[in-house]
C-alpha positions, 0 to 999 in steps of 0.5 A: 156269956156272949163274950165267951161265945164270941171268943169260941167262934173266933177260936174256931175261925182261927183254927179253920184258917190254920188248918186250911193253911196247913193243908195247902202247905202240905199239898204244895210240898207234895205236889203231884201226889194228889194225881198219883193217889187218884190213879191208884184209887181208880186203877184199883176200882177198874181191877175190881170191875174186871173181877166183878164182871168175870167174863168167860175166856177173858184173862185177869187184868194183865200188865197190858191192861194195867198200862192201858188203864193208867194211860186212859186215866192220864188222858182224862186228867193230864189237863188238871196239871195246868190248874192251881192246887185248889182247882186240881184237887177239886177237878180230880174229886169231881172226875173220881165221882163221874168215873166211878158212876160210869164204872158202876153203871156199866157193872149194873148194866152188864149184870143184866144185859151182859154188855157195856153201855154204849151211845146207841143204848143211851139213845134207846132209853127204853132198854136202859129203863127196862132194868126197872125193878131188877136194879135191887137184885143187881146190886151186891154187898161187895159193890160198896168197896167201889165207893169206899173213898167217897166219905173221905174225898167228898168232904175234903173237896167241899172243905177246899171249895168253901174255905176262905182265901187268906192273904197267903192263898192270894200270894200263892195264887199271884205266884202261881200266875208267874210265867215260869210256873205256868210254863212248867205246869203246861209242859208237865201236863203235855208230857203226862198226856203224851206218855198216857197216849203211848201207854194206851196205843202201844198195847192196843197196837200189839193186840190188834196185830196179834190176837185181836186182829180185825177187832175194830173192823168186825167188832161183835161185842162191846166187851171184846173191845173193852178187853183191848181198850179198857173201860174208859178207853172203850167209852172214848172209842164208842163216842168217836165211833158214833160221831164218826159214823153219824157225822164225820165219815158219812157222806151226806146224801143229796135229795136226788140220791134219796129220791133215786133210792126211794124209787128203787125200793118202791120198784122192789115193793111193786114186784112183791105187790104183783106176787100177791096175786099168787095162790099161796099169798095168804094161804097160811094166814094166822099160822104160828111160825117157828124159824130156826137159824142154825149155826154154821149149817152148810148145804154140802153135807145135807143128804150125804153119808160118810163111812156108811153113816148119814150125817143129817138123817133127820134133815133128810127125812124132814126134806121129804115132807118140806120145801127144800131149796137146794140153791139157797145162799147166805149173804153175810159179811163180817157180822156173820151170825148177826148179819144172817139175823138182820138179812133174814128179818129186815131184808137188807144187806149187811154193811161191808165192815162191822155189823148192823147190829152194832153200828146201826141199831138205833136206825129204823128198819122194816123188820118182820117181827114188828110187822108180825106184831102189828098183825096180832102175833106174839114175837119172841127170840130165843138164844142161849148166850149173853144178851149183849153179844152182837148188841142183841139186847138193843137190836131186838128192842129196835126190831120190836120183839115182845120177848128176848129169852137169853142165856140168863133165862135158861138152865145150863143143864147141858153145857156144851161148847159156848153155852147150852147144848141144842137138845136142851135149848130146843127143849127149854125153848119149846116149854116156853113156846107152848105157853105163848099166846097164838098166833106166835112167831118164835125165832130160835138161834142155835149155838152148839155147832159153833167153831171150833166144834168140839163136843164131849166124847160121850156125845159124839155118835159118828165113827169118822175114821182118820177124820176123827179128832180133826177140825173137819171131823169135829164139824161133822160131829157137831152137825150130826148132834144138831140134826139129832136135836132138831129131830127131837124138836120135830117129834115134840111139835108133832106130839103137842099139836103144833106141827099142824098149826105152824110153819117151821123154817130152818136155814143155815146162818153162814159157812163153817170157816174151814178153809182147808179144801182137802177134807171137803174133797175127801168127804165128797169123794171128788176134787173141787173146782173154783166154782165148787168151792164158791158154792160150798162157801155160800150155800146153806140149806133152807127147809120150809114145812107148811102146816098141811105138808103141802108144796113139799119137794126140791126147789132149784131156783136161787134164793138168799137170806134177804128173801126169808122175811118176804117169803114168810109174810107172803105165806101169811098174807101180810103185804110187804109192798110198801116196806123197804125190803130187798127180797122177794118171796121164794115159795110161790106157785111159779118161780119169779123170772129174772131172780138173782142173789147178790152177795156183799162183795159184789158177786151174784148168781141168777141160777144160770151164771155165778159171777165172782168179782176181781180184786181190782173192782173192774167188772170186766176182770171178774170171772163169769161162771156158767153153772151148767158147765161149771166153767168160766164163760164170757165175762160180758154175759155177767156185766149187766147182772154185776152192775145191777148187783152193785146198784142193789148194794148201793141202795141197801147201804144208803137205807141202812147207813143213812137211816132213809126209811124215816126219810121215805115216810 
C-alpha cells in the first residue's frame, strides 16, 4: 500500500516536471506572444470600459484612441522584456491584476460621481468612502466580463512561481545571462518603449492642435482628459500634474513672503471688521439664503428690448424691489463657471491657468458654505449636470456643503441643451429646498443658457427678425427663457412664504463667449468703443432682494464676485474679519471709499478709471480709460491702481497655490 502511494507521488512529480518543461519550452518558442496576448486582453477591457461609461457627445473608441491605449500599455510594460521568461509572465499577470483593478475602480467611481479617480480625490478619503452602501447598486452583471481572464492567468502565474527549477531551467537561466541575449532583450525593450511613446504622443499632439486645443491648460473635467489620453494615460498625466503642482514647478515661499501675505490678508480683514459698525451688519441674521449663479448672464441686455420685446421682463420687475448693482463684474479666467463659483464663495481670485476646482481642491479655503454651516445653516448646492464636471464632487466636499444635488438626483423631464431646462430645474430644486431645515443656504447653478444656446423651436418666445437662428439671437432666446424660469421661481417663493424669510441673490457667472461685435451694436443701437467692449465682456448683473424688501434701488459702485461672500456674511452678521478673503461687503449704508475690482489679467476698475494692461506687461504701456468720458487718459493716473492690482493677485495666488491658510493658522 505504502509502495503504491510512493509510486503515485513519484509519477505526479515526474508529470509536473515534464509539464513545466513543456510549458517553458512552448513559451520559449513563442517568445513575445505573452506580451501580445496581454495587449490584446487589456485593449479589449479598455474598449468595454469606454462602452460602459457611455459619455454623452464622446465618440466610440476611434483608431487614435486605440493607438493611444496600445501605446500607454507599451509604456507600462516595455521593461518586462528585460526579464527572463518566468519573470516576464509573472510581471504581466501582476500588471493585468493591477490595471484591471484600476479600470474597475474608475468604472464604479464614474457611475456614482461621473468622473475618474484622481490623486486629489484619493487624498480626500471621505469622497471615495461616500460610495459606501451604494457599491452594490453600482455593480452590473456585465462587469464580470472584465475579469473573465483571471481564472486562467492567476492559476498559471501561481504555477509558474511555485514550480521547482529543473536542471534545464538552470541551464536556460545561465544561457539567458549571456551578454548577447541580455543586449537583445535590452534593445528590444527600449524599442518597444520608444514606439509606445510615439503611439501616445502623435495622436495627443494631433488632438491638442485641433479639436482639443487648450485642454491641458484649461482642463474642466477629468473625463475630457481621458478622451484624449486614454484611461491609463490620464492616470499617468494626473500623477505628473499633481507632483508638478505640489513639488516641481511650485516655487517654495520663504518666511518673509508668507508673513507679507499674511499681513496683507489681515489688513483686508480689518477693513471688513471696520464695516461691522455699519447698520446693515447682522440686520438679516438668521435669514434663509438662496443664491443663483446664472449661466452666461450678462448685464448689457438687462432692461433692454428688441423688436418691442423685453428680453428680461422678470429681471426688470425684480430690479424694482431689489438692490441692483449696475457696475458688477465677473472675475473669472480659464476656469469659467468653476472660477465664478470659487470667487463667489471663497473670495479669492482664480488661478491664471486651469481651475482651482481641478488643481487645488485639496487645499484649504475660508469659503462661505463652511462658515454658514458653523453658524447653524444647512448648506446645499443644486446643479443638474454630472457631479464630476469641474471636479465639483471633490471641491464641494472640501467646501463643507451638507448636500450636493447633481444630475443623477433630478428627473430629466425637460431636456434642453446640456441637461435639464431651468424651469424644471428651479421647480425640482425648490421642492427639495422647501423641505430643508431652516435656516438654509441653497446655491443653484443654472445651465440652459450655456453656449451654443440652442433652444427647441417650440419654446422660443422672441421674434428677433433677421437675428433669428443666429448665435447672438439664440443667446437672447435662451436668456429670455431663463428670465421666464426665474419669474416662476419668484412667484413660487412668494406663494410658499419663503420670499419674506429669505435673501435672494442672483448674478451672472461669465460672458457669453460671442466675439463678433456687429450683433451687439445692432442690438444696442450704437457703435461700441474699445471701453464699451471691455465693459460688456466683464459686466454681469447682480441683484439682491432682502426679506423686507428694503434697500431697493440702483447701486453704481464697482463690485466683483470676490465681494459676494463678504456681502452675504455681512448681512447675516457673521464676521469674516479673521478669514482669508479678499472682497468687502457691497450692500452697506455707505459705499466703501477707494473700492476697486481686480481682474485676473491685471486689469482693474475703481469706478473712475478702467485700466487695461498691455501685452508686454509694462504698466506704463497699458490703457487708462476715464469712465466719465470713455476715452483713454493719462496712463500715470492708473499706475498706482495697477500696482495694487498686481499685489492683490500675487497674494491671492500665494494663498491658493501654496495652501497658506493652514500656515496662517
